[in-house]
N, CA, C and O atoms as a GROMACS GRO file, in nm:
protein
  448
    1MET      N    1  -0.942   0.444  -4.662
    1MET     CA    2  -0.912   0.523  -4.570
    1MET      C    3  -0.986   0.599  -4.466
    1MET      O    4  -1.088   0.644  -4.520
    2ASP      N    5  -0.983   0.622  -4.381
    2ASP     CA    6  -1.026   0.736  -4.270
    2ASP      C    7  -0.949   0.778  -4.190
    2ASP      O    8  -0.873   0.716  -4.116
    3VAL      N    9  -0.970   0.908  -4.204
    3VAL     CA   10  -0.899   1.073  -4.086
    3VAL      C   11  -0.941   1.081  -3.983
    3VAL      O   12  -1.058   1.113  -3.960
    4ILE      N   13  -0.863   1.055  -3.904
    4ILE     CA   14  -0.967   1.154  -3.746
    4ILE      C   15  -0.877   1.225  -3.706
    4ILE      O   16  -0.762   1.187  -3.684
    5LYS      N   17  -0.924   1.344  -3.690
    5LYS     CA   18  -0.865   1.493  -3.704
    5LYS      C   19  -0.893   1.538  -3.519
    5LYS      O   20  -0.985   1.614  -3.487
    6SER      N   21  -0.769   1.458  -3.389
    6SER     CA   22  -0.776   1.499  -3.341
    6SER      C   23  -0.881   1.661  -3.238
    6SER      O   24  -0.944   1.670  -3.132
    7ALA      N   25  -0.853   1.731  -3.324
    7ALA     CA   26  -0.867   1.803  -3.254
    7ALA      C   27  -1.048   1.861  -3.301
    7ALA      O   28  -1.110   1.957  -3.256
    8VAL      N   29  -1.074   1.798  -3.367
    8VAL     CA   30  -1.246   1.810  -3.410
    8VAL      C   31  -1.326   1.631  -3.380
    8VAL      O   32  -1.445   1.599  -3.386
    9VAL      N   33  -1.246   1.575  -3.361
    9VAL     CA   34  -1.353   1.467  -3.297
    9VAL      C   35  -1.400   1.425  -3.191
    9VAL      O   36  -1.342   1.408  -3.084
   10THR      N   37  -1.498   1.409  -3.216
   10THR     CA   38  -1.606   1.372  -3.087
   10THR      C   39  -1.520   1.299  -2.990
   10THR      O   40  -1.432   1.238  -3.051
   11ARG      N   41  -1.514   1.286  -2.870
   11ARG     CA   42  -1.439   1.156  -2.778
   11ARG      C   43  -1.569   1.094  -2.692
   11ARG      O   44  -1.643   1.169  -2.628
   12GLU      N   45  -1.582   0.984  -2.696
   12GLU     CA   46  -1.705   0.933  -2.609
   12GLU      C   47  -1.652   0.922  -2.458
   12GLU      O   48  -1.531   0.911  -2.440
   13ALA      N   49  -1.734   0.926  -2.360
   13ALA     CA   50  -1.710   0.944  -2.218
   13ALA      C   51  -1.747   0.813  -2.196
   13ALA      O   52  -1.848   0.749  -2.227
   14ILE      N   53  -1.635   0.782  -2.128
   14ILE     CA   54  -1.655   0.622  -2.071
   14ILE      C   55  -1.679   0.597  -1.964
   14ILE      O   56  -1.741   0.492  -1.950
   15GLY      N   57  -1.650   0.667  -1.852
   15GLY     CA   58  -1.639   0.657  -1.703
   15GLY      C   59  -1.613   0.778  -1.695
   15GLY      O   60  -1.606   0.867  -1.780
   16GLN      N   61  -1.589   0.776  -1.497
   16GLN     CA   62  -1.564   0.933  -1.456
   16GLN      C   63  -1.428   0.995  -1.474
   16GLN      O   64  -1.327   0.973  -1.407
   17GLY      N   65  -1.445   1.079  -1.580
   17GLY     CA   66  -1.293   1.140  -1.620
   17GLY      C   67  -1.216   1.026  -1.693
   17GLY      O   68  -1.126   0.971  -1.628
   18ARG      N   69  -1.240   0.982  -1.821
   18ARG     CA   70  -1.211   0.888  -1.910
   18ARG      C   71  -1.322   0.902  -2.029
   18ARG      O   72  -1.442   0.878  -2.015
   19SER      N   73  -1.252   0.950  -2.161
   19SER     CA   74  -1.318   0.935  -2.252
   19SER      C   75  -1.233   0.859  -2.358
   19SER      O   76  -1.129   0.823  -2.303
   20ARG      N   77  -1.235   0.819  -2.497
   20ARG     CA   78  -1.187   0.755  -2.560
   20ARG      C   79  -1.231   0.822  -2.729
   20ARG      O   80  -1.329   0.897  -2.738
   21TYR      N   81  -1.138   0.781  -2.870
   21TYR     CA   82  -1.188   0.815  -2.984
   21TYR      C   83  -1.132   0.696  -3.034
   21TYR      O   84  -1.057   0.634  -2.958
   22LEU      N   85  -1.156   0.644  -3.164
   22LEU     CA   86  -1.109   0.497  -3.204
   22LEU      C   87  -1.094   0.546  -3.390
   22LEU      O   88  -1.113   0.660  -3.432
   23THR      N   89  -1.064   0.447  -3.458
   23THR     CA   90  -1.064   0.401  -3.566
   23THR      C   91  -1.047   0.260  -3.542
   23THR      O   92  -1.030   0.198  -3.437
   24TYR      N   93  -1.063   0.206  -3.721
   24TYR     CA   94  -1.044   0.085  -3.737
   24TYR      C   95  -1.102   0.028  -3.846
   24TYR      O   96  -1.202   0.072  -3.903
   25LEU      N   97  -1.017  -0.105  -3.889
   25LEU     CA   98  -1.026  -0.164  -4.007
   25LEU      C   99  -1.146  -0.288  -3.995
   25LEU      O  100  -1.257  -0.276  -3.944
   26SER      N  101  -1.103  -0.378  -4.041
   26SER     CA  102  -1.214  -0.516  -4.067
   26SER      C  103  -1.120  -0.586  -3.918
   26SER      O  104  -1.186  -0.660  -3.845
   27ASN      N  105  -1.027  -0.569  -3.894
   27ASN     CA  106  -0.947  -0.679  -3.820
   27ASN      C  107  -0.833  -0.554  -3.689
   27ASN      O  108  -0.762  -0.590  -3.594
   28LEU      N  109  -0.852  -0.456  -3.725
   28LEU     CA  110  -0.758  -0.387  -3.609
   28LEU      C  111  -0.800  -0.272  -3.577
   28LEU      O  112  -0.847  -0.195  -3.661
   29MET      N  113  -0.789  -0.244  -3.449
   29MET     CA  114  -0.839  -0.091  -3.370
   29MET      C  115  -0.745  -0.049  -3.338
   29MET      O  116  -0.657  -0.121  -3.289
   30MET      N  117  -0.729   0.103  -3.356
   30MET     CA  118  -0.663   0.147  -3.250
   30MET      C  119  -0.776   0.275  -3.183
   30MET      O  120  -0.853   0.348  -3.247
   31VAL      N  121  -0.756   0.272  -3.050
   31VAL     CA  122  -0.845   0.350  -2.936
   31VAL      C  123  -0.735   0.484  -2.839
   31VAL      O  124  -0.638   0.447  -2.773
   32VAL      N  125  -0.761   0.582  -2.845
   32VAL     CA  126  -0.671   0.650  -2.768
   32VAL      C  127  -0.809   0.712  -2.647
   32VAL      O  128  -0.916   0.770  -2.664
   33ILE      N  129  -0.722   0.653  -2.509
   33ILE     CA  130  -0.810   0.728  -2.432
   33ILE      C  131  -0.722   0.799  -2.292
   33ILE      O  132  -0.619   0.773  -2.228
   34ASP      N  133  -0.837   0.909  -2.289
   34ASP     CA  134  -0.779   1.000  -2.215
   34ASP      C  135  -0.832   1.000  -2.082
   34ASP      O  136  -0.950   1.032  -2.071
   35LEU      N  137  -0.738   0.956  -1.926
   35LEU     CA  138  -0.760   0.928  -1.805
   35LEU      C  139  -0.746   1.086  -1.751
   35LEU      O  140  -0.669   1.166  -1.804
   36GLU      N  141  -0.845   1.123  -1.621
   36GLU     CA  142  -0.825   1.257  -1.568
   36GLU      C  143  -0.870   1.222  -1.434
   36GLU      O  144  -0.944   1.128  -1.408
   37GLY      N  145  -0.815   1.312  -1.346
   37GLY     CA  146  -0.879   1.300  -1.210
   37GLY      C  147  -0.835   1.223  -1.147
   37GLY      O  148  -0.906   1.164  -1.065
   38GLY      N  149  -0.663   1.188  -1.167
   38GLY     CA  150  -0.581   1.124  -1.043
   38GLY      C  151  -0.506   1.187  -0.990
   38GLY      O  152  -0.504   1.307  -1.020
   39PRO      N  153  -0.393   1.123  -0.866
   39PRO     CA  154  -0.420   0.986  -0.894
   39PRO      C  155  -0.551   0.909  -0.854
   39PRO      O  156  -0.640   0.967  -0.791
   40SER      N  157  -0.561   0.788  -0.887
   40SER     CA  158  -0.663   0.700  -0.800
   40SER      C  159  -0.635   0.629  -0.736
   40SER      O  160  -0.539   0.556  -0.763
   41PRO      N  161  -0.719   0.612  -0.599
   41PRO     CA  162  -0.663   0.555  -0.503
   41PRO      C  163  -0.645   0.420  -0.501
   41PRO      O  164  -0.563   0.358  -0.433
   42GLN      N  165  -0.753   0.363  -0.606
   42GLN     CA  166  -0.772   0.231  -0.625
   42GLN      C  167  -0.746   0.165  -0.724
   42GLN      O  168  -0.855   0.171  -0.780
   43PRO      N  169  -0.663   0.087  -0.811
   43PRO     CA  170  -0.661   0.033  -0.942
   43PRO      C  171  -0.821  -0.014  -0.982
   43PRO      O  172  -0.912  -0.070  -0.921
   44ASP      N  173  -0.801   0.045  -1.130
   44ASP     CA  174  -0.973  -0.042  -1.209
   44ASP      C  175  -0.954  -0.177  -1.170
   44ASP      O  176  -0.844  -0.222  -1.140
   45PRO      N  177  -1.064  -0.245  -1.169
   45PRO     CA  178  -1.124  -0.347  -1.182
   45PRO      C  179  -1.051  -0.460  -1.287
   45PRO      O  180  -1.039  -0.421  -1.403
   46PRO      N  181  -1.007  -0.580  -1.260
   46PRO     CA  182  -0.952  -0.618  -1.375
   46PRO      C  183  -1.062  -0.651  -1.482
   46PRO      O  184  -1.184  -0.660  -1.471
   47HIS      N  185  -0.991  -0.664  -1.570
   47HIS     CA  186  -1.051  -0.768  -1.753
   47HIS      C  187  -1.010  -0.827  -1.813
   47HIS      O  188  -0.890  -0.853  -1.804
   48SER      N  189  -1.062  -0.862  -1.875
   48SER     CA  190  -1.005  -0.954  -2.012
   48SER      C  191  -1.096  -0.960  -2.078
   48SER      O  192  -1.212  -0.934  -2.046
   49HIS      N  193  -1.036  -1.009  -2.225
   49HIS     CA  194  -1.108  -0.975  -2.359
   49HIS      C  195  -1.028  -1.076  -2.471
   49HIS      O  196  -0.907  -1.091  -2.490
   50PRO      N  197  -1.134  -1.133  -2.529
   50PRO     CA  198  -1.074  -1.275  -2.646
   50PRO      C  199  -0.949  -1.183  -2.773
   50PRO      O  200  -0.898  -1.247  -2.865
   51HIS      N  201  -0.920  -1.036  -2.750
   51HIS     CA  202  -0.874  -0.974  -2.807
   51HIS      C  203  -0.708  -0.975  -2.826
   51HIS      O  204  -0.650  -0.974  -2.718
   52GLU      N  205  -0.638  -0.976  -2.919
   52GLU     CA  206  -0.474  -0.912  -2.851
   52GLU      C  207  -0.470  -0.797  -2.848
   52GLU      O  208  -0.518  -0.738  -2.945
   53GLN      N  209  -0.405  -0.709  -2.726
   53GLN     CA  210  -0.394  -0.577  -2.742
   53GLN      C  211  -0.262  -0.556  -2.707
   53GLN      O  212  -0.201  -0.620  -2.622
   54ILE      N  213  -0.196  -0.416  -2.807
   54ILE     CA  214  -0.048  -0.326  -2.745
   54ILE      C  215  -0.095  -0.199  -2.745
   54ILE      O  216  -0.158  -0.132  -2.828
   55SER      N  217  -0.044  -0.176  -2.614
   55SER     CA  218  -0.062  -0.049  -2.562
   55SER      C  219   0.053   0.038  -2.521
   55SER      O  220   0.146   0.002  -2.449
   56TYR      N  221   0.029   0.207  -2.600
   56TYR     CA  222   0.184   0.266  -2.589
   56TYR      C  223   0.097   0.392  -2.464
   56TYR      O  224  -0.022   0.422  -2.453
   57VAL      N  225   0.204   0.434  -2.396
   57VAL     CA  226   0.204   0.525  -2.306
   57VAL      C  227   0.217   0.652  -2.353
   57VAL      O  228   0.334   0.688  -2.364
   58VAL      N  229   0.110   0.754  -2.392
   58VAL     CA  230   0.181   0.857  -2.442
   58VAL      C  231   0.218   0.927  -2.352
   58VAL      O  232   0.325   0.982  -2.375
   59SER      N  233   0.160   0.954  -2.230
   59SER     CA  234   0.185   1.076  -2.130
   59SER      C  235   0.100   1.055  -1.966
   59SER      O  236   0.005   0.980  -1.948
   60GLY      N  237   0.137   1.106  -1.905
   60GLY     CA  238   0.124   1.080  -1.755
   60GLY      C  239   0.185   0.924  -1.678
   60GLY      O  240   0.291   0.878  -1.719
   61GLU      N  241   0.146   0.887  -1.620
   61GLU     CA  242   0.203   0.742  -1.533
   61GLU      C  243   0.078   0.626  -1.499
   61GLU      O  244  -0.032   0.653  -1.448
   62VAL      N  245   0.110   0.531  -1.528
   62VAL     CA  246   0.021   0.444  -1.439
   62VAL      C  247   0.086   0.326  -1.400
   62VAL      O  248   0.200   0.310  -1.444
   63ASN      N  249   0.016   0.201  -1.291
   63ASN     CA  250   0.045   0.090  -1.303
   63ASN      C  251  -0.001  -0.027  -1.395
   63ASN      O  252  -0.104  -0.077  -1.348
   64LEU      N  253   0.023  -0.063  -1.463
   64LEU     CA  254  -0.029  -0.194  -1.487
   64LEU      C  255  -0.037  -0.346  -1.385
   64LEU      O  256   0.056  -0.380  -1.312
   65PHE      N  257  -0.110  -0.390  -1.394
   65PHE     CA  258  -0.152  -0.494  -1.324
   65PHE      C  259  -0.208  -0.634  -1.471
   65PHE      O  260  -0.310  -0.648  -1.537
   66ILE      N  261  -0.049  -0.726  -1.463
   66ILE     CA  262  -0.107  -0.794  -1.526
   66ILE      C  263  -0.088  -0.933  -1.447
   66ILE      O  264  -0.022  -0.936  -1.342
   67LYS      N  265  -0.132  -1.016  -1.488
   67LYS     CA  266  -0.113  -1.186  -1.415
   67LYS      C  267  -0.078  -1.144  -1.244
   67LYS      O  268  -0.157  -1.086  -1.170
   68ASP      N  269   0.073  -1.193  -1.205
   68ASP     CA  270   0.065  -1.123  -1.107
   68ASP      C  271   0.147  -1.049  -1.026
   68ASP      O  272   0.192  -1.046  -0.911
   69LYS      N  273   0.152  -0.958  -1.190
   69LYS     CA  274   0.266  -0.813  -1.188
   69LYS      C  275   0.234  -0.710  -1.188
   69LYS      O  276   0.148  -0.679  -1.270
   70THR      N  277   0.287  -0.606  -1.096
   70THR     CA  278   0.273  -0.473  -1.090
   70THR      C  279   0.342  -0.397  -1.174
   70THR      O  280   0.462  -0.418  -1.162
   71ILE      N  281   0.312  -0.308  -1.261
   71ILE     CA  282   0.476  -0.243  -1.338
   71ILE      C  283   0.442  -0.146  -1.361
   71ILE      O  284   0.350  -0.129  -1.441
   72ARG      N  285   0.511  -0.032  -1.294
   72ARG     CA  286   0.516   0.106  -1.308
   72ARG      C  287   0.524   0.180  -1.494
   72ARG      O  288   0.622   0.163  -1.565
   73LEU      N  289   0.435   0.236  -1.526
   73LEU     CA  290   0.441   0.266  -1.666
   73LEU      C  291   0.447   0.440  -1.710
   73LEU      O  292   0.348   0.513  -1.703
   74GLU      N  293   0.576   0.484  -1.753
   74GLU     CA  294   0.555   0.597  -1.805
   74GLU      C  295   0.548   0.646  -1.921
   74GLU      O  296   0.560   0.562  -2.009
   75PRO      N  297   0.529   0.782  -1.966
   75PRO     CA  298   0.550   0.822  -2.150
   75PRO      C  299   0.658   0.735  -2.228
   75PRO      O  300   0.775   0.725  -2.192
   76GLY      N  301   0.606   0.677  -2.336
   76GLY     CA  302   0.704   0.572  -2.430
   76GLY      C  303   0.729   0.411  -2.400
   76GLY      O  304   0.794   0.336  -2.473
   77ASP      N  305   0.678   0.383  -2.307
   77ASP     CA  306   0.602   0.251  -2.272
   77ASP      C  307   0.542   0.165  -2.348
   77ASP      O  308   0.480   0.208  -2.445
   78MET      N  309   0.546   0.040  -2.325
   78MET     CA  310   0.414   0.017  -2.452
   78MET      C  311   0.405  -0.129  -2.320
   78MET      O  312   0.461  -0.138  -2.211
   79PHE      N  313   0.323  -0.212  -2.380
   79PHE     CA  314   0.324  -0.355  -2.304
   79PHE      C  315   0.184  -0.413  -2.376
   79PHE      O  316   0.083  -0.352  -2.411
   80ALA      N  317   0.220  -0.557  -2.384
   80ALA     CA  318   0.116  -0.657  -2.478
   80ALA      C  319   0.041  -0.739  -2.350
   80ALA      O  320   0.063  -0.763  -2.232
   81VAL      N  321  -0.087  -0.774  -2.475
   81VAL     CA  322  -0.218  -0.848  -2.327
   81VAL      C  323  -0.186  -0.936  -2.440
   81VAL      O  324  -0.149  -0.900  -2.551
   82PRO      N  325  -0.208  -1.064  -2.394
   82PRO     CA  326  -0.240  -1.186  -2.448
   82PRO      C  327  -0.411  -1.188  -2.435
   82PRO      O  328  -0.472  -1.131  -2.345
   83PRO      N  329  -0.462  -1.252  -2.528
   83PRO     CA  330  -0.602  -1.308  -2.533
   83PRO      C  331  -0.644  -1.325  -2.394
   83PRO      O  332  -0.550  -1.354  -2.320
   84ASN      N  333  -0.780  -1.313  -2.327
   84ASN     CA  334  -0.832  -1.332  -2.228
   84ASN      C  335  -0.775  -1.345  -2.105
   84ASN      O  336  -0.836  -1.396  -2.011
   85VAL      N  337  -0.617  -1.285  -2.094
   85VAL     CA  338  -0.528  -1.274  -1.979
   85VAL      C  339  -0.625  -1.149  -1.875
   85VAL      O  340  -0.694  -1.080  -1.949
   86PRO      N  341  -0.638  -1.118  -1.749
   86PRO     CA  342  -0.728  -1.042  -1.676
   86PRO      C  343  -0.576  -0.961  -1.663
   86PRO      O  344  -0.461  -1.003  -1.659
   87HIS      N  345  -0.642  -0.810  -1.659
   87HIS     CA  346  -0.524  -0.697  -1.676
   87HIS      C  347  -0.661  -0.547  -1.620
   87HIS      O  348  -0.779  -0.512  -1.621
   88GLY      N  349  -0.520  -0.512  -1.577
   88GLY     CA  350  -0.584  -0.354  -1.515
   88GLY      C  351  -0.503  -0.263  -1.500
   88GLY      O  352  -0.382  -0.286  -1.496
   89ILE      N  353  -0.561  -0.120  -1.488
   89ILE     CA  354  -0.463  -0.056  -1.470
   89ILE      C  355  -0.484   0.065  -1.311
   89ILE      O  356  -0.577   0.055  -1.231
   90GLN      N  357  -0.378   0.161  -1.302
   90GLN     CA  358  -0.427   0.285  -1.179
   90GLN      C  359  -0.362   0.375  -1.250
   90GLN      O  360  -0.274   0.321  -1.316
   91LEU      N  361  -0.368   0.504  -1.267
   91LEU     CA  362  -0.406   0.620  -1.290
   91LEU      C  363  -0.273   0.662  -1.172
   91LEU      O  364  -0.306   0.633  -1.057
   92LEU      N  365  -0.179   0.702  -1.179
   92LEU     CA  366  -0.066   0.749  -1.118
   92LEU      C  367  -0.059   0.871  -1.121
   92LEU      O  368  -0.023   0.913  -1.011
   93SER      N  369  -0.079   0.966  -1.209
   93SER     CA  370  -0.055   1.121  -1.225
   93SER      C  371  -0.196   1.181  -1.259
   93SER      O  372  -0.296   1.123  -1.302
   94GLU      N  373  -0.179   1.297  -1.232
   94GLU     CA  374  -0.296   1.392  -1.259
   94GLU      C  375  -0.403   1.293  -1.368
   94GLU      O  376  -0.503   1.233  -1.329
   95LYS      N  377  -0.347   1.295  -1.524
   95LYS     CA  378  -0.372   1.234  -1.610
   95LYS      C  379  -0.303   1.146  -1.727
   95LYS      O  380  -0.180   1.144  -1.725
   96ALA      N  381  -0.362   1.083  -1.817
   96ALA     CA  382  -0.306   1.012  -1.870
   96ALA      C  383  -0.347   1.026  -2.002
   96ALA      O  384  -0.463   1.059  -2.028
   97ARG      N  385  -0.242   1.000  -2.111
   97ARG     CA  386  -0.328   0.946  -2.234
   97ARG      C  387  -0.249   0.784  -2.284
   97ARG      O  388  -0.128   0.758  -2.286
   98LEU      N  389  -0.350   0.705  -2.314
   98LEU     CA  390  -0.286   0.534  -2.392
   98LEU      C  391  -0.364   0.572  -2.480
   98LEU      O  392  -0.462   0.647  -2.490
   99VAL      N  393  -0.248   0.449  -2.601
   99VAL     CA  394  -0.316   0.445  -2.734
   99VAL      C  395  -0.304   0.261  -2.748
   99VAL      O  396  -0.200   0.197  -2.760
  100ASP      N  397  -0.428   0.212  -2.742
  100ASP     CA  398  -0.483   0.080  -2.738
  100ASP      C  399  -0.481   0.068  -2.868
  100ASP      O  400  -0.510   0.162  -2.942
  101THR      N  401  -0.438  -0.081  -2.921
  101THR     CA  402  -0.458  -0.155  -3.022
  101THR      C  403  -0.502  -0.306  -3.002
  101THR      O  404  -0.459  -0.387  -2.919
  102PHE      N  405  -0.610  -0.324  -3.112
  102PHE     CA  406  -0.672  -0.442  -3.103
  102PHE      C  407  -0.691  -0.483  -3.224
  102PHE      O  408  -0.729  -0.438  -3.332
  103CYS      N  409  -0.639  -0.627  -3.157
  103CYS     CA  410  -0.703  -0.725  -3.358
  103CYS      C  411  -0.750  -0.866  -3.245
  103CYS      O  412  -0.687  -0.915  -3.151
  104PRO      N  413  -0.871  -0.897  -3.296
  104PRO     CA  414  -0.952  -0.825  -3.414
  104PRO      C  415  -1.004  -0.682  -3.323
  104PRO      O  416  -0.949  -0.630  -3.227
  105ILE      N  417  -1.135  -0.642  -3.396
  105ILE     CA  418  -1.167  -0.526  -3.397
  105ILE      C  419  -1.275  -0.528  -3.215
  105ILE      O  420  -1.327  -0.637  -3.191
  106ARG      N  421  -1.290  -0.453  -3.146
  106ARG     CA  422  -1.353  -0.487  -3.030
  106ARG      C  423  -1.542  -0.438  -3.071
  106ARG      O  424  -1.602  -0.333  -3.047
  107GLU      N  425  -1.577  -0.532  -3.120
  107GLU     CA  426  -1.728  -0.500  -3.152
  107GLU      C  427  -1.797  -0.434  -3.056
  107GLU      O  428  -1.904  -0.376  -3.074
  108ASP      N  429  -1.709  -0.446  -2.909
  108ASP     CA  430  -1.834  -0.384  -2.782
  108ASP      C  431  -1.791  -0.215  -2.791
  108ASP      O  432  -1.849  -0.124  -2.731
  109PHE      N  433  -1.677  -0.202  -2.880
  109PHE     CA  434  -1.675  -0.012  -2.846
  109PHE      C  435  -1.724   0.035  -2.955
  109PHE      O  436  -1.713   0.158  -2.956
  110LEU      N  437  -1.779  -0.010  -3.055
  110LEU     CA  438  -1.854   0.023  -3.169
  110LEU      C  439  -2.027   0.066  -3.129
  110LEU      O  440  -2.112  -0.007  -3.079
  111LYS      N  441  -2.039   0.198  -3.168
  111LYS     CA  442  -2.153   0.271  -3.176
  111LYS      C  443  -2.275   0.227  -3.224
  111LYS      O  444  -2.290   0.262  -3.341
  112LYS      N  445  -2.405   0.139  -3.162
  112LYS     CA  446  -2.487   0.070  -3.253
  112LYS      C  447  -2.591   0.165  -3.290
  112LYS      O  448  -2.679   0.132  -3.369
   0.00000   0.00000   0.00000
């Protein structure tokens, strides 16, 4: 069992105004992503990956871009992304927190 205490965990900077911390098992990963410095004038570039993803908006507002749709998301909203489907977000509020889950785990997120 792994316990991650938010008050003491070291967050990893993953870009301008973006940080994350995570935990994982052999087949499942949960990632908390904090976004700051919004609203963003442009969406993030779309990306895709071979992992299943389910995300939860904890706070803030974002636009989700998936397939040919743009969907405004607010706290309490969730979304699912099938493997290899291009998607991205745009920060609409000053800051936001998302919780992403992945299966299988994102090996590229692990520190070497």
